[in-house]
Backbone as CSV, one residue per row, in Angstrom:
resi,resn,N_x,N_y,N_z,CA_x,CA_y,CA_z,C_x,C_y,C_z
1,MET,0.865,-1.189,-0.003,-0.009,0.047,0.016,0.864,1.276,-0.005
2,THR,0.618,2.158,-0.899,1.363,3.393,-0.971,1.076,4.324,0.245
3,ALA,1.968,5.295,0.493,1.772,6.168,1.634,0.467,6.933,1.510
4,SER,0.109,7.419,0.256,-1.093,8.175,0.110,-2.366,7.289,0.306
5,ALA,-2.320,6.066,-0.190,-3.412,5.105,-0.002,-3.645,4.779,1.514
6,ARG,-2.463,4.611,2.162,-2.488,4.311,3.662,-3.126,5.485,4.447
7,THR,-2.691,6.685,4.033,-3.246,7.876,4.653,-4.753,7.989,4.428
8,LEU,-5.104,7.849,3.213,-6.545,7.866,2.886,-7.412,6.866,3.677
9,ALA,-6.798,5.656,3.805,-7.572,4.571,4.439,-7.622,4.782,5.987
10,LEU,-6.452,5.086,6.603,-6.358,5.111,8.009,-6.722,6.476,8.600
11,ASP,-6.480,7.613,7.901,-6.685,8.925,8.442,-8.123,9.421,8.091
12,ILE,-8.710,8.944,6.992,-10.036,9.459,6.520,-11.112,8.401,6.559
13,ALA,-10.878,7.358,5.825,-11.947,6.344,5.633,-12.224,5.588,6.931
14,ALA,-11.150,5.096,7.598,-11.402,4.220,8.779,-12.103,4.969,9.912
15,PRO,-11.667,6.222,10.294,-12.386,6.931,11.364,-13.854,7.089,11.091
16,LEU,-14.187,7.452,9.832,-15.627,7.663,9.501,-16.366,6.351,9.596
17,ALA,-15.771,5.319,9.024,-16.493,3.960,8.995,-16.699,3.461,10.466
18,LEU,-15.664,3.634,11.318,-15.774,3.179,12.660,-16.793,3.956,13.393
19,PHE,-16.765,5.293,13.299,-17.741,6.130,14.090,-19.120,5.859,13.651
20,TYR,-19.451,5.938,12.373,-20.865,5.716,11.923,-21.293,4.304,12.063
21,GLY,-20.323,3.307,11.882,-20.668,1.940,12.110,-20.987,1.606,13.503
22,LEU,-20.217,2.095,14.445,-20.437,1.885,15.906,-21.758,2.542,16.387
23,ARG,-21.979,3.776,15.893,-23.193,4.442,16.261,-24.398,3.661,15.784
24,ALA,-24.320,3.167,14.513,-25.432,2.369,14.031,-25.663,1.144,14.833
25,ALA,-24.568,0.605,15.410,-24.699,-0.605,16.259,-25.127,-0.302,17.674
26,GLY,-25.354,0.982,17.958,-25.840,1.294,19.276,-24.829,1.886,20.281
27,ALA,-23.600,2.068,19.814,-22.534,2.670,20.720,-22.829,4.113,20.925
28,GLY,-22.384,4.681,22.055,-22.508,6.027,22.355,-21.448,6.888,21.525
29,ASP,-21.685,8.173,21.547,-20.807,9.060,20.774,-19.336,8.988,21.218
30,VAL,-19.076,8.989,22.484,-17.728,8.996,23.034,-16.980,7.728,22.631
31,PRO,-17.514,6.492,22.910,-16.819,5.333,22.496,-16.556,5.253,21.030
32,ALA,-17.591,5.627,20.238,-17.412,5.624,18.738,-16.279,6.563,18.272
33,LEU,-16.253,7.760,18.904,-15.228,8.668,18.505,-13.822,8.251,19.020
34,VAL,-13.723,7.575,20.192,-12.426,7.158,20.679,-11.942,6.004,19.780
35,VAL,-12.776,5.120,19.425,-12.292,4.030,18.551,-11.935,4.627,17.184
36,GLY,-12.724,5.589,16.700,-12.441,6.157,15.356,-11.100,6.938,15.363
37,ALA,-10.615,7.348,16.543,-9.386,8.095,16.600,-8.192,7.167,16.613
38,VAL,-8.429,5.877,16.793,-7.282,4.914,16.867,-6.507,4.775,15.496
39,PRO,-7.168,4.590,14.365,-6.427,4.380,13.125,-5.454,5.489,12.754
40,PRO,-5.775,6.811,12.875,-4.838,7.838,12.594,-3.640,7.788,13.574
41,ALA,-3.870,7.503,14.766,-2.788,7.408,15.790,-1.880,6.281,15.434
42,LEU,-2.471,5.140,15.009,-1.650,3.990,14.596,-0.824,4.240,13.370
43,ASN,-1.397,5.053,12.447,-0.659,5.415,11.274,0.583,6.223,11.604
44,VAL,0.413,7.136,12.592,1.608,7.894,13.017,2.597,7.035,13.599
45,LEU,2.271,6.091,14.502,3.177,5.243,15.155,3.886,4.319,14.161
46,VAL,3.098,3.677,13.260,3.730,2.743,12.279,4.695,3.489,11.320
47,THR,4.317,4.709,10.950,5.233,5.459,10.084,6.522,5.846,10.864
48,ALA,6.362,6.218,12.161,7.580,6.624,12.916,8.468,5.363,13.055
49,ILE,7.889,4.244,13.356,8.714,2.997,13.522,9.310,2.566,12.244
50,ARG,8.581,2.666,11.086,9.136,2.224,9.834,10.238,3.173,9.340
51,ASP,10.038,4.543,9.465,10.983,5.497,8.996,12.082,5.801,10.079
52,ARG,11.871,5.337,11.295,12.809,5.625,12.381,13.031,7.133,12.605
53,SER,11.943,7.830,12.451,11.986,9.272,12.682,10.553,9.724,12.959
54,VAL,10.429,10.822,13.654,9.087,11.403,13.946,9.050,12.838,13.551
55,GLU,8.150,13.228,12.647,8.036,14.568,12.235,7.173,15.390,13.169
56,ALA,7.352,16.685,13.162,6.659,17.598,14.082,5.149,17.518,13.764
57,LEU,4.727,17.409,12.489,3.297,17.346,12.172,2.696,16.048,12.678
58,ALA,3.423,14.967,12.627,2.965,13.709,13.161,2.747,13.773,14.671
59,ILE,3.690,14.398,15.308,3.564,14.580,16.760,2.293,15.393,17.072
60,GLY,2.059,16.422,16.315,0.825,17.222,16.436,-0.424,16.399,16.386
61,VAL,-0.521,15.515,15.323,-1.635,14.660,15.167,-1.871,13.828,16.357
62,LEU,-0.810,13.159,16.801,-0.901,12.285,17.982,-1.223,13.016,19.245
63,PHE,-0.635,14.185,19.442,-0.923,15.032,20.607,-2.377,15.504,20.659
64,GLY,-2.881,15.931,19.459,-4.269,16.333,19.426,-5.205,15.220,19.722
65,THR,-4.896,14.034,19.224,-5.765,12.839,19.515,-5.765,12.516,20.991
66,VAL,-4.570,12.460,21.568,-4.502,12.156,22.997,-5.221,13.211,23.884
67,LEU,-5.067,14.450,23.503,-5.796,15.497,24.270,-7.319,15.310,24.169
68,GLY,-7.764,15.048,22.924,-9.244,14.814,22.783,-9.765,13.675,23.519
69,VAL,-9.013,12.552,23.482,-9.448,11.347,24.191,-9.490,11.622,25.720
70,LEU,-8.436,12.233,26.212,-8.380,12.527,27.611,-9.552,13.426,28.080
71,GLY,-9.748,14.472,27.228,-10.815,15.454,27.534,-12.193,14.740,27.626
72,ALA,-12.409,13.862,26.653,-13.718,13.146,26.616,-13.826,12.172,27.835
73,LEU,-12.818,11.431,28.119,-12.807,10.418,29.194,-12.915,11.060,30.520
74,LEU,-12.413,12.282,30.667,-12.464,12.955,31.965,-13.759,13.736,32.181
75,GLY,-14.675,13.533,31.332,-16.039,14.070,31.505,-16.408,15.229,30.621
76,GLY,-15.474,15.555,29.646,-15.820,16.638,28.774,-16.868,16.293,27.743
77,GLY,-17.057,15.015,27.432,-18.070,14.660,26.391,-17.476,14.564,25.035
78,PRO,-18.332,14.224,24.103,-17.826,14.023,22.685,-17.212,15.253,21.959
79,ARG,-17.622,16.436,22.426,-17.285,17.607,21.664,-15.794,17.909,21.801
80,GLU,-15.181,17.506,22.955,-13.689,17.650,23.015,-12.973,16.737,22.034
81,LEU,-13.542,15.594,21.827,-12.959,14.689,20.842,-13.133,15.272,19.394
82,LEU,-14.299,15.825,19.152,-14.571,16.407,17.861,-13.663,17.641,17.586
83,ALA,-13.247,18.317,18.638,-12.399,19.493,18.453,-10.890,19.135,18.307
84,ARG,-10.600,17.825,18.377,-9.154,17.512,18.444,-8.415,17.982,17.207
85,GLY,-9.156,18.026,16.105,-8.529,18.486,14.850,-8.016,19.879,14.898
86,ALA,-8.850,20.752,15.659,-8.459,22.178,15.878,-7.216,22.217,16.796
87,TRP,-7.132,21.344,17.731,-5.973,21.328,18.651,-4.663,21.016,17.885
88,PHE,-4.804,20.318,16.753,-3.643,20.015,15.961,-3.401,21.161,14.871
89,SER,-4.493,21.604,14.278,-4.328,22.533,13.107,-3.910,23.919,13.586
90,ALA,-4.351,24.342,14.695,-3.977,25.707,15.152,-2.478,25.752,15.453
91,PRO,-1.907,24.876,16.221,-0.462,24.947,16.391,0.346,24.676,15.086
92,ALA,-0.244,23.883,14.177,0.400,23.621,12.890,0.453,24.887,12.080
93,GLY,-0.595,25.672,12.071,-0.634,26.926,11.324,0.358,27.916,11.940
94,LEU,0.362,28.045,13.267,1.314,28.954,13.910,2.766,28.562,13.663
95,TRP,2.992,27.193,13.688,4.351,26.730,13.417,4.743,27.010,11.969
96,ALA,3.849,26.838,11.038,4.148,27.147,9.599,4.604,28.682,9.474
97,LEU,3.835,29.529,10.082,4.200,30.956,10.065,5.487,31.192,10.744
98,ALA,5.763,30.511,11.863,7.017,30.757,12.620,8.249,30.331,11.741
99,THR,8.030,29.357,10.884,9.205,28.830,10.135,9.632,29.873,9.044
100,LEU,8.824,30.951,8.843,9.280,32.016,7.930,10.562,32.608,8.332
101,ARG,10.839,32.549,9.629,12.052,33.121,10.231,13.285,32.192,10.124
102,ARG,12.962,30.909,9.711,14.061,29.931,9.459,14.623,30.034,8.093
103,PRO,15.793,29.446,7.865,16.355,29.514,6.514,15.440,29.054,5.388
104,ARG,14.609,27.948,5.765,13.690,27.393,4.729,12.371,27.201,5.434
105,PRO,11.286,27.651,4.807,9.976,27.585,5.405,9.366,26.173,5.348
106,LEU,8.365,25.967,6.175,7.780,24.619,6.361,7.311,24.001,5.058
107,CYS,6.547,24.714,4.269,5.968,24.168,3.030,7.077,23.657,2.075
108,TYR,8.187,24.389,1.998,9.273,23.943,1.135,9.823,22.686,1.657
109,GLU,10.079,22.599,3.058,10.650,21.394,3.618,9.753,20.167,3.473
110,VAL,8.423,20.412,3.685,7.521,19.286,3.540,7.450,18.775,2.089
111,THR,7.350,19.682,1.146,7.332,19.278,-0.230,8.612,18.546,-0.569
112,ARG,9.691,19.003,-0.205,10.944,18.420,-0.543,11.067,17.015,0.104
113,ALA,10.469,16.846,1.330,10.529,15.552,1.906,9.638,14.556,1.289
114,VAL,8.483,14.947,0.739,7.577,13.968,0.118,7.912,13.755,-1.355
115,MET,8.859,14.523,-1.899,9.328,14.245,-3.228,10.826,14.159,-3.291
116,PRO,11.379,13.112,-2.714,12.823,12.963,-2.543,13.530,12.948,-3.883
117,ARG,12.857,12.569,-4.926,13.619,12.518,-6.252,13.741,13.934,-6.807
118,ARG,13.007,14.849,-6.271,13.154,16.338,-6.687,14.042,17.089,-5.720
119,ALA,14.455,16.459,-4.623,15.111,17.239,-3.537,16.369,18.007,-4.058
120,ALA,17.212,17.328,-4.800,18.429,17.978,-5.275,18.068,19.190,-6.187
121,LEU,17.136,18.972,-7.063,16.746,20.071,-7.967,16.145,21.262,-7.163
122,MET,15.279,20.909,-6.182,14.717,21.993,-5.367,15.727,22.754,-4.583
123,ASP,16.734,22.060,-4.085,17.829,22.699,-3.352,18.616,23.599,-4.297
124,ARG,18.849,23.216,-5.568,19.579,24.011,-6.499,18.760,25.253,-6.795
125,LEU,17.512,25.107,-7.042,16.663,26.298,-7.276,16.545,27.254,-6.145
126,TRP,16.500,26.619,-4.893,16.465,27.481,-3.743,17.737,28.332,-3.604
127,ASP,18.795,27.699,-3.938,20.127,28.399,-3.756,20.323,29.455,-4.800
128,THR,19.746,29.335,-5.932,20.044,30.240,-7.116,18.962,31.156,-7.562
129,ASP,17.702,30.916,-7.127,16.587,31.684,-7.676,15.823,32.410,-6.542
130,GLU,15.928,33.676,-6.454,15.209,34.419,-5.374,13.658,34.378,-5.535
131,ARG,13.186,34.323,-6.878,11.837,34.122,-7.039,11.257,32.848,-6.499
132,PHE,12.031,31.778,-6.629,11.645,30.490,-6.077,11.588,30.546,-4.624
133,ARG,12.506,31.151,-3.930,12.526,31.245,-2.473,11.301,32.085,-2.051
134,ALA,11.087,33.216,-2.726,9.923,34.066,-2.300,8.565,33.343,-2.551
135,ALA,8.463,32.515,-3.574,7.243,31.765,-3.797,6.960,30.823,-2.650
136,TRP,8.005,30.112,-2.208,7.735,29.161,-1.137,7.403,29.854,0.235
137,ARG,7.946,31.027,0.420,7.564,31.745,1.657,6.163,32.197,1.566
138,THR,5.712,32.692,0.356,4.278,33.105,0.194,3.371,31.883,0.314
139,ILE,3.772,30.786,-0.220,2.966,29.541,-0.075,2.823,29.133,1.376
140,THR,3.921,29.251,2.118,3.830,28.911,3.533,2.884,29.880,4.327
141,ILE,2.932,31.160,3.905,1.993,32.102,4.548,0.552,31.713,4.263
142,CYS,0.298,31.353,2.966,-1.062,30.950,2.628,-1.530,29.674,3.413
143,TRP,-0.677,28.678,3.445,-0.974,27.492,4.189,-1.144,27.724,5.739
144,GLY,-0.308,28.539,6.275,-0.341,28.876,7.741,-1.671,29.605,8.046
145,LEU,-2.002,30.668,7.294,-3.223,31.362,7.580,-4.496,30.524,7.310
146,ALA,-4.418,29.737,6.273,-5.603,28.902,5.929,-5.820,27.820,7.085
147,THR,-4.668,27.338,7.615,-4.798,26.300,8.658,-5.362,26.947,9.934
148,LEU,-5.092,28.185,10.240,-5.642,28.833,11.394,-7.164,28.995,11.133
149,VAL,-7.551,29.442,9.961,-8.978,29.570,9.624,-9.707,28.179,9.718
150,ASP,-9.038,27.170,9.216,-9.494,25.796,9.303,-9.733,25.433,10.785
151,SER,-8.819,25.736,11.618,-8.915,25.476,13.042,-10.145,26.111,13.636
152,ALA,-10.373,27.369,13.347,-11.479,28.117,13.876,-12.804,27.512,13.430
153,ILE,-12.879,27.127,12.197,-14.107,26.481,11.663,-14.300,25.174,12.343
154,ARG,-13.338,24.415,12.645,-13.452,23.137,13.372,-14.024,23.272,14.799
155,VAL,-13.554,24.339,15.425,-14.042,24.607,16.791,-15.543,24.945,16.711
156,VAL,-15.887,25.798,15.758,-17.375,26.147,15.630,-18.233,24.967,15.346
157,MET,-17.707,24.099,14.451,-18.507,22.867,14.122,-18.572,21.922,15.292
158,ALA,-17.480,21.729,15.991,-17.420,20.819,17.137,-18.395,21.199,18.229
159,TYR,-18.475,22.490,18.511,-19.276,22.938,19.680,-20.666,23.476,19.237
160,GLY,-20.899,23.621,17.975,-22.171,24.225,17.555,-23.066,23.374,16.691
161,LEU,-22.558,22.290,16.181,-23.415,21.404,15.260,-23.702,20.133,15.966
162,PRO,-24.723,19.420,15.520,-24.994,18.050,16.025,-23.766,17.165,15.961
163,VAL,-23.599,16.397,16.961,-22.412,15.490,16.984,-22.274,14.572,15.760
164,ALA,-23.400,14.076,15.371,-23.397,13.086,14.312,-22.981,13.683,12.927
165,LEU,-23.086,15.010,12.838,-22.701,15.647,11.541,-21.217,15.939,11.444
166,VAL,-20.648,16.176,12.582,-19.226,16.741,12.587,-18.202,15.910,11.984
167,PRO,-18.095,14.575,12.239,-17.087,13.787,11.629,-17.058,13.826,10.067
168,ALA,-18.211,13.769,9.489,-18.329,13.855,8.028,-17.956,15.259,7.547
169,LEU,-18.443,16.325,8.221,-18.087,17.664,7.868,-16.556,17.968,8.021
170,ASP,-16.010,17.364,9.069,-14.548,17.486,9.319,-13.793,16.942,8.090
171,THR,-14.259,15.817,7.615,-13.540,15.226,6.452,-13.642,16.113,5.221
172,VAL,-14.885,16.590,4.994,-15.123,17.459,3.857,-14.277,18.736,3.957
173,LEU,-14.171,19.303,5.212,-13.369,20.502,5.380,-11.941,20.140,5.131
174,THR,-11.363,19.071,5.568,-9.985,18.644,5.285,-9.737,18.656,3.721
175,ILE,-10.620,17.933,3.006,-10.416,17.787,1.590,-10.531,19.115,0.951
176,VAL,-11.484,19.910,1.231,-11.697,21.261,0.633,-10.500,22.158,0.885
177,THR,-9.947,22.169,2.137,-8.830,22.966,2.489,-7.627,22.657,1.692
178,ILE,-7.400,21.328,1.571,-6.213,20.851,0.816,-6.332,21.196,-0.636
179,VAL,-7.487,20.980,-1.216,-7.716,21.212,-2.642,-7.583,22.701,-2.967
180,VAL,-8.260,23.544,-2.148,-8.192,25.021,-2.356,-6.762,25.489,-2.250
181,LEU,-5.925,25.005,-1.361,-4.610,25.422,-1.166,-3.698,25.082,-2.308
182,GLN,-4.086,24.059,-3.140,-3.305,23.729,-4.275,-3.199,24.838,-5.306
183,VAL,-4.298,25.739,-5.274,-4.354,26.756,-6.269,-3.195,27.783,-6.096
184,PRO,-3.015,28.384,-4.949,-1.919,29.355,-4.759,-0.589,28.590,-4.883
185,THR,-0.488,27.343,-4.346,0.760,26.595,-4.393,1.258,26.483,-5.816
186,HIS,0.414,25.913,-6.736,0.803,25.665,-8.107,0.904,26.962,-8.895
187,LEU,0.038,27.946,-8.662,0.075,29.180,-9.374,1.401,29.920,-9.040
188,LEU,1.779,29.975,-7.769,3.054,30.746,-7.412,4.303,30.003,-7.937
189,ILE,4.323,28.672,-7.961,5.497,28.020,-8.519,5.452,28.146,-10.040
190,ARG,4.324,28.147,-10.704,4.251,28.346,-12.143,4.790,29.716,-12.482
191,ARG,4.491,30.725,-11.674,5.020,32.039,-12.045,6.501,32.208,-11.939
192,THR,7.132,31.299,-11.139,8.594,31.283,-11.185,9.202,30.668,-12.413
193,GLY,8.355,29.953,-13.198,8.880,29.331,-14.336,9.415,27.948,-14.091
194,HIS,9.262,27.416,-12.858,9.824,26.127,-12.488,8.742,25.063,-12.218
195,TRP,7.464,25.291,-12.557,6.453,24.346,-12.216,6.669,22.898,-12.760
196,HIS,7.137,22.890,-14.012,7.286,21.535,-14.644,8.479,20.845,-14.000
197,SER,9.505,21.582,-13.638,10.629,20.926,-13.020,10.263,20.358,-11.614
198,VAL,9.396,21.054,-10.894,9.063,20.619,-9.523,7.834,19.696,-9.481
199,PHE,6.853,19.950,-10.278,5.631,19.145,-10.140,5.325,18.339,-11.432
200,GLY,6.020,18.557,-12.557,5.736,17.892,-13.764,6.246,16.411,-13.716
201,PRO,5.899,15.618,-14.690,6.299,14.195,-14.733,7.853,14.158,-14.727
202,LEU,8.353,13.094,-14.017,9.822,12.850,-14.070,10.198,12.274,-15.384
203,ARG,11.311,12.718,-15.846,11.910,12.169,-17.099,12.495,10.774,-16.802
204,ARG,12.217,9.865,-17.735,12.815,8.584,-17.546,14.334,8.650,-17.857
205,PRO,15.152,7.786,-17.178,16.576,7.772,-17.527,16.747,7.576,-18.999
206,GLY,17.620,8.428,-19.546,17.900,8.317,-21.011,16.896,9.011,-21.914
207,HIS,15.834,9.577,-21.348,14.773,10.154,-22.144,15.312,11.376,-22.831
208,ALA,15.041,11.515,-24.073,15.537,12.613,-24.885,14.916,13.936,-24.406
209,ARG,15.774,14.995,-24.313,15.232,16.224,-23.901,14.498,16.933,-25.075
């Protein structure tokens, strides 16, 4: 199973299936949400063991899950579990903006990490092209601010909407946020003239130029 397929299955499909399946079977909201939170946490742990490293974003996912579970089990009810996404996304957005003060911003580093075959090229462009560096800083601002807005929306949904609706809407919000943020990401890199090099198909060895 590829990393993207595993993420889709464990972080999106499994929590929804478990929550709505358990509720249909008569389980309460808290048990259903607790069980539904297990697959994403397992995905983080399996990835950390396999790669022998733990990324800050993965720690945030696990931390938010643990906080939500503890809050629910200590009497807070299901809404603390529903809000766990905000407890992750808000710090993630702030961290993204904070990395603007570092030599390389978060969005550049994450993209470089998930596309290792482009890493050397991206490093070369980073070192030689100011427009390329400025584009990634702007992209990181877009993702950081959007993540903070995403967090605020999740809090409103978690505490203001019927419990049964929130898991599905959370998933929709995640997908919409990611899809919408592709627009400034790809547009800004295209404006640098390096979109094909970074996001285009890889040339096969020996392929004619």
